[in-house]
N, CA, C and O atoms as a MOPAC input file, in Angstrom:
PM7 MOZYME 1SCF
protein

 N     14.94100 1    -3.66500 1     3.63300 1
 C     13.58400 1    -3.25400 1     3.62500 1
 C     13.29000 1    -2.12700 1     4.41700 1
 O     14.09800 1    -1.76700 1     5.27300 1
 N     12.24200 1    -1.53300 1     4.23800 1
 C     11.86000 1    -0.16100 1     4.96300 1
 C     10.69500 1    -0.21200 1     5.54500 1
 O      9.75000 1    -0.89400 1     5.14900 1
 N     10.70500 1     0.45800 1     6.44800 1
 C      9.48400 1     0.68400 1     7.23000 1
 C      8.30600 1     1.57000 1     6.79100 1
 O      8.72400 1     2.60500 1     6.27200 1
 N      7.06200 1     1.49600 1     6.83200 1
 C      6.02500 1     2.23300 1     6.42100 1
 C      6.04800 1     3.64700 1     6.64200 1
 O      5.71300 1     4.45700 1     5.77800 1
 N      6.55100 1     4.03700 1     8.11500 1
 C      6.58600 1     5.46100 1     8.39200 1
 C      7.50700 1     6.01500 1     7.36800 1
 O      7.16000 1     7.10900 1     6.92300 1
 N      8.61700 1     5.50200 1     6.88800 1
 C      9.80800 1     6.18600 1     6.07000 1
 C      9.07600 1     6.31100 1     4.58100 1
 O      9.59300 1     6.96500 1     3.67500 1
 N      7.84200 1     5.62400 1     4.43900 1
 C      7.37200 1     5.76600 1     2.90800 1
 C      6.49100 1     6.90200 1     2.63000 1
 O      6.02400 1     7.14900 1     1.51800 1
 N      6.26800 1     7.64400 1     3.79200 1
 C      5.47400 1     8.89100 1     3.90300 1
 C      5.81800 1     9.76800 1     3.03400 1
 O      4.90000 1    10.28600 1     2.39700 1
 N      7.10300 1    10.15900 1     2.77400 1
 C      7.70100 1    11.32500 1     1.93600 1
 C      7.48400 1    10.84400 1     0.48500 1
 O      7.07100 1    11.55300 1    -0.43300 1
 N      7.82300 1     9.52100 1     0.40700 1
 C      7.82500 1     9.08000 1    -0.95300 1
 C      6.30600 1     9.05500 1    -1.66700 1
 O      6.10000 1     9.25800 1    -2.86300 1
 N      5.32900 1     8.76700 1    -0.68500 1
 C      3.98100 1     8.69300 1    -0.97800 1
 C      3.57900 1    10.02400 1    -1.42800 1
 O      2.87000 1    10.13700 1    -2.42800 1
 N      4.04100 1    11.20300 1    -0.65900 1
 C      3.69100 1    12.63100 1    -0.72700 1
 C      4.14600 1    12.99200 1    -2.06300 1
 O      3.36300 1    13.57700 1    -2.81200 1
 N      5.50000 1    12.66400 1    -2.49800 1
 C      5.95400 1    13.18900 1    -3.63800 1
 C      5.39800 1    12.54800 1    -4.86400 1
 O      5.39800 1    13.11100 1    -5.95900 1
 N      4.87600 1    11.23600 1    -4.62600 1
 C      4.24700 1    10.52900 1    -5.95200 1
 C      2.85900 1    11.17000 1    -6.10200 1
 O      2.43900 1    11.42600 1    -7.23100 1
 N      2.09200 1    11.45400 1    -4.94800 1
 C      0.88700 1    12.01200 1    -5.20100 1
 C      0.93100 1    13.39500 1    -5.57100 1
 O      0.05800 1    13.83000 1    -6.32200 1
 N      1.75900 1    14.07600 1    -5.17600 1
 C      1.93600 1    15.56600 1    -5.56800 1
 C      2.29400 1    15.55700 1    -7.10300 1
 O      1.75800 1    16.30500 1    -7.92100 1
 N      3.15100 1    14.73400 1    -7.36400 1
 C      3.41500 1    14.68400 1    -8.94300 1
 C      2.08900 1    14.39500 1    -9.76700 1
 O      1.67000 1    15.04500 1   -10.72500 1
 N      1.57500 1    13.37700 1    -9.23400 1
 C      0.13800 1    12.90900 1    -9.90300 1
 C     -0.84600 1    14.22400 1    -9.93000 1
 O     -1.54800 1    14.25500 1   -10.94000 1
 N     -0.98000 1    15.00500 1    -9.27700 1
 C     -1.77500 1    16.15400 1    -8.85500 1
 C     -1.36000 1    17.07400 1    -9.92300 1
 O     -2.23900 1    17.47100 1   -10.68800 1
 N     -0.10900 1    17.48400 1   -10.09300 1
 C      0.44100 1    18.29400 1   -10.93400 1
 C      0.29100 1    18.15800 1   -12.41800 1
 O      0.20000 1    19.01100 1   -13.30100 1
 N      0.28900 1    16.74300 1   -12.45200 1
 C      0.09800 1    16.16800 1   -13.62900 1
 C     -1.12800 1    16.26500 1   -14.59700 1
 O     -1.11100 1    16.15100 1   -15.82300 1
 N     -2.20800 1    16.50200 1   -13.76400 1
 C     -3.65800 1    16.87500 1   -14.22500 1
 C     -3.51200 1    18.05600 1   -14.67500 1
 O     -2.92500 1    18.99300 1   -14.13200 1
 N     -4.20100 1    18.02200 1   -15.97400 1
 C     -4.20000 1    19.15800 1   -16.73900 1
 C     -5.29500 1    20.30700 1   -16.15300 1
 O     -6.41200 1    19.96600 1   -15.76300 1
 N     -4.91100 1    21.47800 1   -16.14200 1
 C     -5.76400 1    22.59200 1   -15.59800 1
 C     -6.81100 1    22.91500 1   -16.59700 1
 O     -7.62000 1    23.79000 1   -16.28500 1
 N     -6.91500 1    22.33300 1   -17.76100 1
 C     -8.12600 1    22.49000 1   -18.55900 1
 C     -9.41600 1    21.90400 1   -17.98300 1
 O    -10.52400 1    22.42800 1   -18.09300 1
 N     -9.13200 1    20.71300 1   -17.33400 1
 C    -10.47700 1    20.01300 1   -16.63500 1
 C    -10.77900 1    20.98700 1   -15.70500 1
 O    -11.86200 1    21.53900 1   -15.90100 1
 N    -10.15100 1    21.35700 1   -14.76200 1
 C    -10.52400 1    22.17100 1   -13.88400 1
 C    -11.25700 1    23.72300 1   -14.08500 1
 O    -12.02000 1    24.24700 1   -13.27500 1
 N    -10.82300 1    24.27800 1   -15.34200 1
 C    -11.11500 1    25.41200 1   -15.84000 1
 C    -12.62400 1    25.01700 1   -16.47300 1
 O    -13.55200 1    25.80100 1   -16.27500 1
 N    -12.84500 1    23.79200 1   -17.23200 1
 C    -14.09000 1    23.50200 1   -17.91400 1
 C    -15.04400 1    23.28200 1   -16.49600 1
 O    -16.09300 1    23.91300 1   -16.37100 1
 N    -14.70900 1    22.60400 1   -15.75300 1
 C    -15.53800 1    22.41900 1   -14.42400 1
 C    -16.05900 1    23.77400 1   -13.91800 1
 O    -17.27100 1    23.91100 1   -13.75000 1
 N    -15.28300 1    24.69300 1   -13.68900 1
 C    -15.38900 1    26.17200 1   -13.09700 1
 C    -16.32700 1    26.62800 1   -14.14500 1
 O    -17.40100 1    27.00500 1   -13.67600 1
 N    -16.22000 1    26.70600 1   -15.51300 1
 C    -17.24100 1    27.24900 1   -16.34800 1
 C    -18.65700 1    26.38600 1   -16.36500 1
 O    -19.67200 1    26.90000 1   -16.83400 1
 N    -18.66100 1    25.02400 1   -15.81600 1
 C    -19.95500 1    24.64100 1   -15.90600 1
 C    -20.66200 1    24.94400 1   -14.38400 1
 O    -21.84700 1    24.76800 1   -14.09900 1
 N    -19.81700 1    25.34300 1   -13.68400 1
 C    -20.51500 1    25.88800 1   -12.33200 1
 C    -20.34500 1    24.75000 1   -11.20300 1
 O    -20.95700 1    24.65800 1   -10.13800 1
 N    -19.33800 1    23.90200 1   -11.73300 1
 C    -19.01300 1    22.82300 1   -10.26500 1
 C    -18.36000 1    23.47100 1    -9.11000 1
 O    -17.53300 1    24.34100 1    -9.38400 1
 N    -18.56400 1    23.22800 1    -7.98000 1
 C    -17.93100 1    23.73700 1    -6.60200 1
 C    -16.66700 1    22.68800 1    -6.36900 1
 O    -16.49800 1    21.65400 1    -7.01500 1
 N    -15.86500 1    23.15400 1    -5.36800 1
 C    -14.65900 1    22.65900 1    -4.98500 1
 C    -14.85200 1    21.04500 1    -4.67800 1
 O    -13.94900 1    20.27100 1    -4.99300 1
 N    -16.10000 1    20.55400 1    -4.03400 1
 C    -16.10000 1    19.28300 1    -3.51000 1
 C    -16.29500 1    18.29200 1    -5.02800 1
 O    -15.60400 1    17.31700 1    -5.32400 1
 N    -17.34900 1    18.83200 1    -5.77600 1
 C    -17.47800 1    18.24600 1    -7.00500 1
 C    -16.38200 1    18.01800 1    -7.84400 1
 O    -16.15600 1    16.93500 1    -8.38500 1
 N    -15.56400 1    19.22400 1    -7.98200 1
 C    -14.10400 1    19.32000 1    -8.74500 1
 C    -13.23300 1    18.05900 1    -8.17400 1
 O    -12.60500 1    17.27700 1    -8.88800 1
 N    -13.30600 1    18.01900 1    -6.95000 1
 C    -12.50100 1    16.89100 1    -6.02600 1
 C    -12.95900 1    15.54100 1    -6.57200 1
 O    -12.26500 1    14.71900 1    -7.17000 1
 N    -14.14700 1    15.47000 1    -6.28400 1
 C    -14.70200 1    14.07200 1    -6.42200 1
 C    -14.69600 1    13.72100 1    -7.97500 1
 O    -14.23300 1    12.61000 1    -8.23000 1
 N    -15.08500 1    14.39900 1    -8.93700 1
 C    -15.20200 1    14.16800 1   -10.20200 1
 C    -14.12500 1    14.16200 1   -11.08100 1
 O    -14.11700 1    13.45000 1   -12.08500 1
 N    -13.11800 1    14.98400 1   -10.74000 1
 C    -11.86400 1    15.15200 1   -11.43400 1
 C    -10.88100 1    14.59600 1   -10.91900 1
 O    -10.48000 1    13.54700 1   -11.42400 1
 N    -10.23700 1    15.13700 1    -9.79300 1
 C     -9.05700 1    14.83300 1    -9.10100 1
 C     -8.91100 1    13.41300 1    -8.75800 1
 O     -7.95300 1    12.73500 1    -9.12900 1
 N     -9.99200 1    12.93000 1    -7.96000 1
 C     -9.75000 1    11.66500 1    -7.38700 1
 C     -9.82000 1    10.54600 1    -8.47300 1
 O     -9.16200 1     9.51600 1    -8.32900 1
 N    -10.61400 1    10.74700 1    -9.55200 1
 C    -10.68400 1     9.51200 1   -10.73800 1
 C     -9.40300 1     9.64900 1   -11.20100 1
 O     -8.77400 1     8.62000 1   -11.44700 1
 N     -8.81200 1    10.89300 1   -11.39300 1
 C     -7.30500 1    11.10200 1   -12.23800 1
 C     -6.44900 1    10.35500 1   -11.42400 1
 O     -5.57200 1     9.66800 1   -11.94800 1
 N     -6.60900 1    10.40700 1   -10.02200 1
 C     -5.44600 1     9.90700 1    -9.14900 1
 C     -5.64900 1     8.52800 1    -8.90600 1
 O     -4.80900 1     8.04500 1    -8.14800 1
 N     -6.57300 1     7.69900 1    -9.35300 1
 C     -6.86500 1     6.37900 1    -8.94100 1
 C     -5.84900 1     5.54500 1    -9.18000 1
 O     -5.57600 1     4.84400 1    -8.20600 1
 N     -5.06000 1     5.33700 1   -10.32200 1
 C     -3.86200 1     4.74600 1   -10.51400 1
 C     -2.90300 1     4.78300 1    -9.53000 1
 O     -2.42700 1     3.77900 1    -8.99900 1
 N     -2.51300 1     6.29300 1    -9.19200 1
 C     -1.46900 1     6.79300 1    -8.36800 1
 C     -1.84700 1     6.03500 1    -6.91000 1
 O     -1.02600 1     5.32800 1    -6.32700 1
 N     -2.89600 1     6.22600 1    -6.52300 1
 C     -3.36700 1     5.98700 1    -5.05000 1
 C     -3.39600 1     4.35000 1    -5.02900 1
 O     -3.15400 1     3.83000 1    -3.93900 1
 N     -3.69900 1     3.40900 1    -6.25500 1
 C     -3.69000 1     2.19000 1    -6.35000 1
 C     -2.10100 1     1.89400 1    -6.12200 1
 O     -1.76700 1     1.03200 1    -5.30900 1
 N     -1.29800 1     2.50600 1    -6.73500 1
 C      0.13700 1     2.32900 1    -6.63800 1
 C      0.49800 1     2.46000 1    -4.87300 1
 O      0.96300 1     1.55800 1    -4.17700 1
 N      0.22000 1     3.51000 1    -4.53800 1
 C      0.72800 1     3.96600 1    -3.02800 1
 C     -0.06800 1     2.87500 1    -2.37000 1
 O      0.69100 1     2.24700 1    -1.63100 1
 N     -1.21900 1     2.42400 1    -2.34100 1
 C     -1.83900 1     1.79400 1    -1.45100 1
 C     -1.04100 1     0.27500 1    -1.51700 1
 O     -0.77200 1    -0.25300 1    -0.43700 1
 N     -0.76200 1    -0.24100 1    -2.45700 1
 C     -0.24400 1    -1.70500 1    -2.65600 1
 C      1.29000 1    -1.68200 1    -2.31200 1
 O      1.79200 1    -2.72600 1    -1.89400 1
 N      2.01700 1    -0.62800 1    -2.45300 1
 C      3.41000 1    -0.50200 1    -1.95800 1
 C      3.43500 1    -0.21500 1    -0.74800 1
 O      4.41700 1    -0.61700 1    -0.12500 1
 N      2.49800 1     0.48000 1    -0.08900 1
 C      2.42600 1     0.53800 1     1.23500 1
 C      1.89800 1    -0.56300 1     2.12400 1
 O      2.29500 1    -0.70600 1     3.28000 1
 N      0.98300 1    -1.34500 1     1.55100 1
 C      0.89400 1    -2.77000 1     1.94400 1
 C      2.05400 1    -3.67700 1     2.08400 1
 O      2.30500 1    -4.42800 1     3.02600 1
 N      2.71300 1    -3.48800 1     1.00100 1
 C      3.81600 1    -4.42900 1     0.85500 1
 C      4.88500 1    -4.00700 1     1.97500 1
 O      5.31200 1    -4.84500 1     2.76900 1
 N      5.24500 1    -2.83400 1     1.99800 1
 C      6.24300 1    -2.21900 1     2.94900 1
 C      5.87600 1    -2.70600 1     4.30900 1
 O      6.72300 1    -3.32800 1     4.95000 1
 N      4.43400 1    -2.43300 1     4.92200 1
 C      4.18600 1    -2.86100 1     6.08200 1
 C      4.14100 1    -4.46600 1     6.41200 1
 O      4.43700 1    -4.93000 1     7.51300 1
 N      3.73300 1    -5.21700 1     5.30800 1
 C      3.77100 1    -6.62700 1     5.58600 1
 C      5.54600 1    -7.22500 1     5.50000 1
 O      5.95700 1    -8.35700 1     5.75900 1
 N      6.19700 1    -6.22200 1     5.12500 1
 C      7.69800 1    -6.70600 1     5.21500 1
 C      8.50700 1    -5.96200 1     6.38600 1
 O      9.73300 1    -5.98600 1     6.50000 1
 N      7.74900 1    -5.39800 1     7.10700 1
 C      8.42400 1    -4.63700 1     8.35200 1
 C      9.36700 1    -5.38700 1     9.01900 1
 O      8.83900 1    -6.20500 1     9.77200 1
 N     10.75300 1    -5.41100 1     9.01800 1
 C     11.49200 1    -5.97700 1     9.61200 1
 C     12.59000 1    -5.22800 1    10.51800 1
 O     12.90500 1    -5.65100 1    11.63100 1
 N     13.13000 1    -4.09600 1     9.94500 1
 C     14.37400 1    -3.46400 1    10.74800 1
 C     13.79000 1    -2.93800 1    12.08700 1
 O     14.25100 1    -3.45200 1    13.10600 1
 N     12.75800 1    -1.90400 1    12.23300 1
 C     12.49500 1    -1.35800 1    13.57500 1
 C     12.22700 1    -2.58500 1    14.39700 1
 O     13.07800 1    -2.67000 1    15.28300 1
 N     11.39800 1    -3.52200 1    14.42800 1
 C     11.22800 1    -4.32900 1    15.65300 1
 C     12.76300 1    -5.30900 1    15.64600 1
 O     13.07500 1    -5.81800 1    16.72200 1
 N     13.39700 1    -5.47200 1    14.80000 1
 C     14.80700 1    -6.07000 1    15.00100 1
 C     15.78000 1    -5.05700 1    15.79100 1
 O     16.69900 1    -5.41200 1    16.52900 1
 N     15.47600 1    -3.97000 1    15.55200 1
 C     16.65200 1    -3.21900 1    16.25400 1
 C     16.15700 1    -2.81000 1    17.67800 1
 O     16.97100 1    -2.64700 1    18.58700 1
 N     14.64300 1    -2.62300 1    17.88800 1
 C     14.20000 1    -2.37300 1    19.14800 1
 C     14.40300 1    -3.43500 1    20.04700 1
 O     14.92300 1    -3.33000 1    21.15800 1
 N     13.91300 1    -4.60800 1    19.45200 1
 C     13.73500 1    -5.85200 1    20.52600 1
 C     15.20600 1    -6.72000 1    20.33600 1
 O     15.21400 1    -7.71300 1    21.06400 1
 N     16.23700 1    -6.58600 1    19.65600 1
 C     17.37600 1    -7.69800 1    19.36200 1
 C     16.45200 1    -8.81000 1    18.84800 1
 O     16.56000 1    -9.88900 1    19.43000 1
 N     15.62600 1    -8.72700 1    17.92400 1
 C     15.03700 1    -9.87000 1    17.14200 1
 C     14.41000 1   -10.90600 1    17.89900 1
 O     14.38000 1   -12.06500 1    17.48600 1
 N     13.78600 1   -10.46500 1    19.24900 1
 C     13.08800 1   -11.15400 1    20.07100 1
 C     11.61000 1   -10.93900 1    19.79300 1
 O     10.82600 1   -11.88400 1    19.88000 1
 N     11.22700 1    -9.75700 1    19.47300 1
 C     10.00700 1    -9.29200 1    18.99500 1
 C      9.03400 1    -9.05500 1    20.63000 1
 O      7.81100 1    -8.92300 1    20.66300 1
 N      9.89400 1    -9.05100 1    21.78400 1
 C      9.26100 1    -8.68100 1    22.98700 1
 C      8.71500 1    -7.13200 1    23.21500 1
 O      8.97300 1    -6.18200 1    22.47700 1
 N      8.09100 1    -7.11100 1    24.12700 1
 C      7.49000 1    -7.78500 1    25.23900 1
 C      6.33700 1    -8.55800 1    24.72700 1
 O      5.35800 1    -8.12500 1    24.12000 1
 N      6.64300 1    -9.91200 1    25.11200 1
 C      5.54700 1   -11.16900 1    24.86400 1
 C      5.19800 1   -11.16700 1    23.31500 1
 O      4.01800 1   -11.36000 1    23.02400 1
 N      6.18100 1   -10.95200 1    22.22400 1
 C      5.92500 1   -10.93400 1    20.94200 1
 C      5.14500 1    -9.97600 1    20.43000 1
 O      4.59300 1   -10.10800 1    19.33700 1
 N      5.01700 1    -8.82600 1    21.24500 1
 C      4.04000 1    -7.64300 1    20.66900 1
 C      4.43700 1    -7.11200 1    19.48600 1
 O      3.65000 1    -6.54600 1    18.72800 1
 N      5.67900 1    -7.25800 1    19.25000 1
 C      6.38300 1    -6.53900 1    18.04400 1
 C      6.98600 1    -7.61900 1    17.05800 1
 O      7.80700 1    -7.36400 1    16.17800 1
 N      6.49500 1    -8.76800 1    17.31600 1
 C      6.96700 1    -9.59100 1    16.37700 1
 C      6.31300 1    -9.57800 1    14.99000 1
 O      5.09700 1    -9.76300 1    15.04900 1
 N      6.76900 1    -9.42000 1    13.86000 1
 C      6.18300 1    -9.35000 1    12.44200 1
 C      6.34100 1   -10.66000 1    11.59500 1
 O      7.16500 1   -11.47000 1    12.02000 1
 N      5.78600 1   -10.91100 1    10.66800 1
 C      6.09600 1   -11.99300 1     9.93600 1
 C      7.56300 1   -12.30300 1     9.37500 1
 O      8.02900 1   -13.42900 1     9.20200 1
 N      8.14400 1   -11.19000 1     9.14700 1
 C      9.26600 1   -11.11200 1     8.47100 1
 C     10.43300 1   -11.41500 1     9.61700 1
 O     11.46900 1   -12.03500 1     9.37700 1
 N     10.11100 1   -10.92600 1    10.74900 1
 C     11.14200 1   -11.21400 1    11.80900 1
 C     11.03500 1   -12.51100 1    12.14800 1
 O     12.03900 1   -13.20200 1    12.32100 1
 N      9.78200 1   -12.98900 1    12.28200 1
 C      9.47400 1   -14.31000 1    12.85200 1
 C     10.25600 1   -15.32300 1    11.61300 1
 O     10.82200 1   -16.39500 1    11.82900 1
 N     10.14200 1   -14.83600 1    10.67200 1
 C     10.90700 1   -15.84700 1     9.29800 1
 C     12.33700 1   -15.72300 1     9.59000 1
 O     12.99500 1   -16.73800 1     9.36000 1
 N     12.95100 1   -14.72500 1    10.03500 1
 C     14.35500 1   -14.42300 1    10.17300 1
 C     14.84900 1   -15.30900 1    11.37400 1
 O     15.88400 1   -15.97400 1    11.41200 1
 N     13.93900 1   -15.18300 1    12.29400 1
 C     14.32500 1   -15.97600 1    13.61900 1
 C     14.18300 1   -17.52700 1    13.43600 1
 O     14.97200 1   -18.25600 1    14.03800 1
 N     13.11500 1   -18.11500 1    12.55000 1
 C     13.08400 1   -19.44400 1    12.29400 1
 C     14.39500 1   -19.83200 1    11.40600 1
 O     15.01800 1   -20.88600 1    11.53200 1
 N     14.68400 1   -18.84100 1    10.53100 1
 C     15.76300 1   -19.37900 1     9.56300 1
 C     17.11600 1   -19.50200 1    10.34800 1
 O     17.75000 1   -20.55000 1    10.47400 1
 N     17.47100 1   -18.25100 1    10.86800 1
 C     18.75400 1   -18.20800 1    11.28900 1
 C     19.20300 1   -18.24600 1    12.87500 1
 O     20.33700 1   -18.36500 1    13.34100 1
 N     18.06600 1   -18.11900 1    13.47900 1
 C     18.16100 1   -18.17500 1    14.89400 1
 C     18.16100 1   -19.83500 1    15.20800 1
 O     19.06500 1   -20.40400 1    15.81900 1
 N     16.99800 1   -20.46900 1    14.67900 1
 C     16.74600 1   -21.77900 1    15.33300 1
 C     17.00200 1   -22.99300 1    14.08500 1
 O     16.80500 1   -24.19000 1    14.29400 1
 N     17.43000 1   -22.48800 1    12.89700 1
 C     18.11300 1   -23.00600 1    11.83800 1
 C     17.02900 1   -23.92300 1    11.26500 1
 O     17.42600 1   -25.01200 1    10.85400 1
 N     15.57300 1   -23.62100 1    11.16500 1
 C     14.50800 1   -24.26400 1    10.77600 1
 C     14.35600 1   -23.64900 1     9.13900 1
 O     13.61200 1   -22.69200 1     8.92100 1
 N     14.97200 1   -24.16700 1     8.27500 1
 C     15.15200 1   -23.40400 1     6.96400 1
 C     13.90100 1   -23.76900 1     6.36500 1
 O     13.20000 1   -22.85300 1     5.93600 1
 N     13.47100 1   -25.04800 1     6.25500 1
 C     12.29800 1   -25.45100 1     5.59700 1
 C     11.19500 1   -24.71600 1     5.95300 1
 O     10.49900 1   -24.25600 1     5.04800 1
 N     10.88200 1   -24.50500 1     7.18900 1
 C      9.94300 1   -23.97400 1     8.03100 1
 C      9.76600 1   -22.35100 1     7.50800 1
 O      8.69600 1   -21.82700 1     7.20100 1
 N     10.97100 1   -21.77300 1     7.49500 1
 C     11.14900 1   -20.49500 1     7.14000 1
 C     10.63100 1   -20.40500 1     5.78200 1
 O      9.90300 1   -19.44000 1     5.55100 1
 N     10.88600 1   -21.28300 1     4.77800 1
 C     10.69600 1   -21.18600 1     3.53500 1
 C      9.31300 1   -21.17400 1     3.20000 1
 O      8.74800 1   -20.52900 1     2.31700 1
 N      8.72000 1   -22.19200 1     4.25200 1
 C      6.93600 1   -22.13800 1     4.00200 1
 C      6.56800 1   -20.67100 1     4.39100 1
 O      5.96900 1   -19.98200 1     3.56500 1
 N      6.94500 1   -20.09600 1     5.77500 1
 C      6.47600 1   -18.90400 1     6.17500 1
 C      6.82100 1   -17.73200 1     5.00500 1
 O      6.22000 1   -16.65800 1     4.98700 1
 N      7.63500 1   -18.00600 1     4.25200 1
 C      7.93600 1   -16.98700 1     3.02000 1
 C      6.94800 1   -17.14300 1     2.12400 1
 O      6.27900 1   -16.18500 1     1.73800 1
 N      6.75900 1   -18.39900 1     1.69900 1
 C      5.65000 1   -18.49600 1     0.69700 1
 C      4.36400 1   -18.04700 1     1.28300 1
 O      3.64300 1   -17.32300 1     0.59800 1
 N      3.92600 1   -18.46400 1     2.70100 1
 C      2.75400 1   -17.89600 1     3.10600 1
 C      2.71700 1   -16.27600 1     3.17000 1
 O      1.70800 1   -15.59700 1     2.98000 1
 N      3.81600 1   -15.86100 1     3.42900 1
 C      3.72500 1   -14.17600 1     3.27000 1
 C      3.61700 1   -13.82100 1     2.09600 1
 O      2.95800 1   -12.79100 1     1.95700 1
 N      4.13700 1   -14.41900 1     0.89200 1
 C      3.72700 1   -14.08400 1    -0.57400 1
 C      2.37800 1   -14.23300 1    -0.78800 1
 O      1.80500 1   -13.37400 1    -1.45800 1
 N      1.65700 1   -15.32900 1    -0.26500 1
 C      0.18600 1   -15.52800 1    -0.90000 1
 C     -0.50600 1   -14.60100 1    -0.09000 1
 O     -1.44700 1   -14.04000 1    -0.65000 1
 N     -0.28000 1   -14.29700 1     1.08800 1
 C     -1.03900 1   -12.99100 1     1.83700 1
 C     -0.88800 1   -11.79800 1     1.09300 1
 O     -1.83500 1   -11.07200 1     0.79100 1
 N      0.29600 1   -11.58800 1     0.79300 1
 C      0.70600 1   -10.32900 1     0.10200 1
 C     -0.24200 1   -10.23200 1    -1.30400 1
 O     -0.94700 1    -9.23800 1    -1.47400 1
 N     -0.21400 1   -11.23500 1    -2.21100 1
 C     -1.01600 1   -11.49100 1    -3.40100 1
 C     -2.32400 1   -11.16000 1    -2.88500 1
 O     -2.89900 1   -10.21700 1    -3.42900 1
 N     -2.91500 1   -11.77500 1    -1.91400 1
 C     -4.34100 1   -11.86100 1    -1.60200 1
 C     -4.78400 1   -10.35200 1    -1.19000 1
 O     -5.85200 1    -9.87000 1    -1.57000 1
 N     -3.87900 1    -9.67800 1    -0.39500 1
 C     -4.28700 1    -8.28500 1     0.02900 1
 C     -4.21600 1    -7.47000 1    -0.94600 1
 O     -4.91900 1    -6.46300 1    -1.04100 1
 N     -3.23100 1    -7.88300 1    -1.88700 1
 C     -3.18600 1    -6.71000 1    -3.30500 1
 C     -4.37000 1    -6.90000 1    -4.03600 1
 O     -5.00000 1    -5.92300 1    -4.44100 1
 N     -4.79800 1    -8.22400 1    -4.28200 1
 C     -6.34900 1    -8.16600 1    -4.87800 1
 C     -7.05700 1    -7.83100 1    -4.36100 1
 O     -7.90200 1    -7.30200 1    -5.08400 1
 N     -7.39000 1    -7.78800 1    -2.92000 1
 C     -8.37000 1    -7.05300 1    -2.48400 1
 C     -8.47300 1    -5.44200 1    -2.41500 1
 O     -9.54600 1    -4.84200 1    -2.35500 1
 N     -7.17100 1    -4.81700 1    -2.43100 1
 C     -7.06100 1    -3.39600 1    -2.53400 1
 C     -7.45000 1    -3.28100 1    -4.08700 1
 O     -8.36100 1    -2.51000 1    -4.38900 1
 N     -6.86000 1    -3.94300 1    -4.98300 1
 C     -7.25700 1    -3.70100 1    -6.61500 1
 C     -8.62300 1    -3.83100 1    -6.76200 1
 O     -9.15800 1    -2.95700 1    -7.44400 1
 N     -9.41700 1    -4.80500 1    -6.24000 1
 C    -10.71000 1    -4.88700 1    -6.20500 1
 C    -11.59300 1    -3.96500 1    -5.86300 1
 O    -12.59900 1    -3.62800 1    -6.48900 1
 N    -11.10600 1    -3.47600 1    -4.63100 1
 C    -11.82800 1    -2.30000 1    -3.80600 1
 C    -11.61100 1    -0.86000 1    -4.53300 1
 O    -12.33600 1     0.12600 1    -4.40200 1
 N    -10.42300 1    -0.97700 1    -5.34200 1
 C    -10.58300 1     0.25500 1    -6.12700 1
 C    -11.09300 1     0.29600 1    -7.40900 1
 O    -11.77000 1     1.25200 1    -7.78600 1
 N    -10.85300 1    -0.58100 1    -8.06500 1
 C    -11.56900 1    -0.87200 1    -9.55100 1
 C    -12.80800 1    -1.89500 1    -9.71200 1
 O    -13.24200 1    -2.20400 1   -10.82200 1
 N    -13.29600 1    -2.35400 1    -8.59900 1
 C    -14.26500 1    -3.53900 1    -8.52100 1
 C    -15.64300 1    -2.79400 1    -9.11400 1
 O    -16.32100 1    -3.26300 1   -10.02900 1
 N    -15.88000 1    -1.72200 1    -8.51300 1
 C    -17.13100 1    -0.91100 1    -9.07300 1
 C    -17.17500 1    -0.48500 1   -10.42300 1
 O    -18.24300 1    -0.48300 1   -11.03600 1
 N    -16.19900 1    -0.15600 1   -10.89800 1
 C    -15.85900 1     0.49200 1   -12.36100 1
 C    -16.26600 1    -0.76100 1   -13.31000 1
 O    -16.83600 1    -0.44000 1   -14.35300 1
 N    -16.07700 1    -1.96400 1   -13.11800 1
 C    -16.32600 1    -2.92600 1   -14.23300 1
 C    -17.63700 1    -3.28700 1   -14.02300 1
 O    -18.05900 1    -3.99400 1   -14.93800 1
 N    -18.60800 1    -3.01300 1   -12.96600 1
 C    -19.89400 1    -3.25900 1   -12.98700 1
 C    -20.55400 1    -2.19200 1   -13.45200 1
 O    -21.68400 1    -2.44000 1   -13.87200 1
 N    -20.17000 1    -1.01000 1   -13.50900 1
 C    -20.78500 1     0.25600 1   -14.08600 1
 C    -20.62600 1    -0.04600 1   -15.44000 1
 O    -21.62500 1     0.07600 1   -16.14900 1
 N    -19.41800 1    -0.47100 1   -16.02400 1
 C    -19.24300 1    -0.53700 1   -17.55800 1
 C    -20.15800 1    -1.54100 1   -17.96800 1
 O    -20.74100 1    -1.25200 1   -19.01300 1
 N    -20.53300 1    -2.89000 1   -17.34500 1
 C    -21.43900 1    -3.75600 1   -17.66800 1
 C    -23.06200 1    -3.42200 1   -17.92700 1
 O    -23.88500 1    -3.98900 1   -18.64700 1
 N    -23.16100 1    -2.42400 1   -17.16000 1
 C    -24.51300 1    -1.85700 1   -17.27200 1
 C    -24.71000 1    -0.92700 1   -18.24200 1
 O    -25.88300 1    -0.70900 1   -18.54500 1
 N    -23.86000 1    -0.32800 1   -18.80200 1
 C    -24.00500 1     0.75900 1   -19.67900 1
 C    -24.24700 1     0.04500 1   -21.38000 1
 O    -24.40100 1     0.79200 1   -22.34600 1

């Protein structure tokens, strides 16, 4: 499992690949039509990067929810001070392998899965929810 801080380079490369994949013809047409930089960014670049940004947001969300290695190394698996660095995956690990509560750890894993699915749906609806309403109005 990887920590969210390590995903910055990966996210940057994916976004830059998406930006370089946008055809220059769109920008040239916008320039001819008299669009300024802000209009070009909001009307061309962002809508064409929406699927890439959705991918980045969901993978970052999943990576953040699965954060395990840094709190484990920093706190020897305790999550101290006072559980401030305790994550769900570290809690799951402690329940399963430190306290031998395998059934409870399995329930925590299912809970983590359900929370991940719910957050992913919220992110997806936040990115594409308004688009469906606009299509229905037309």
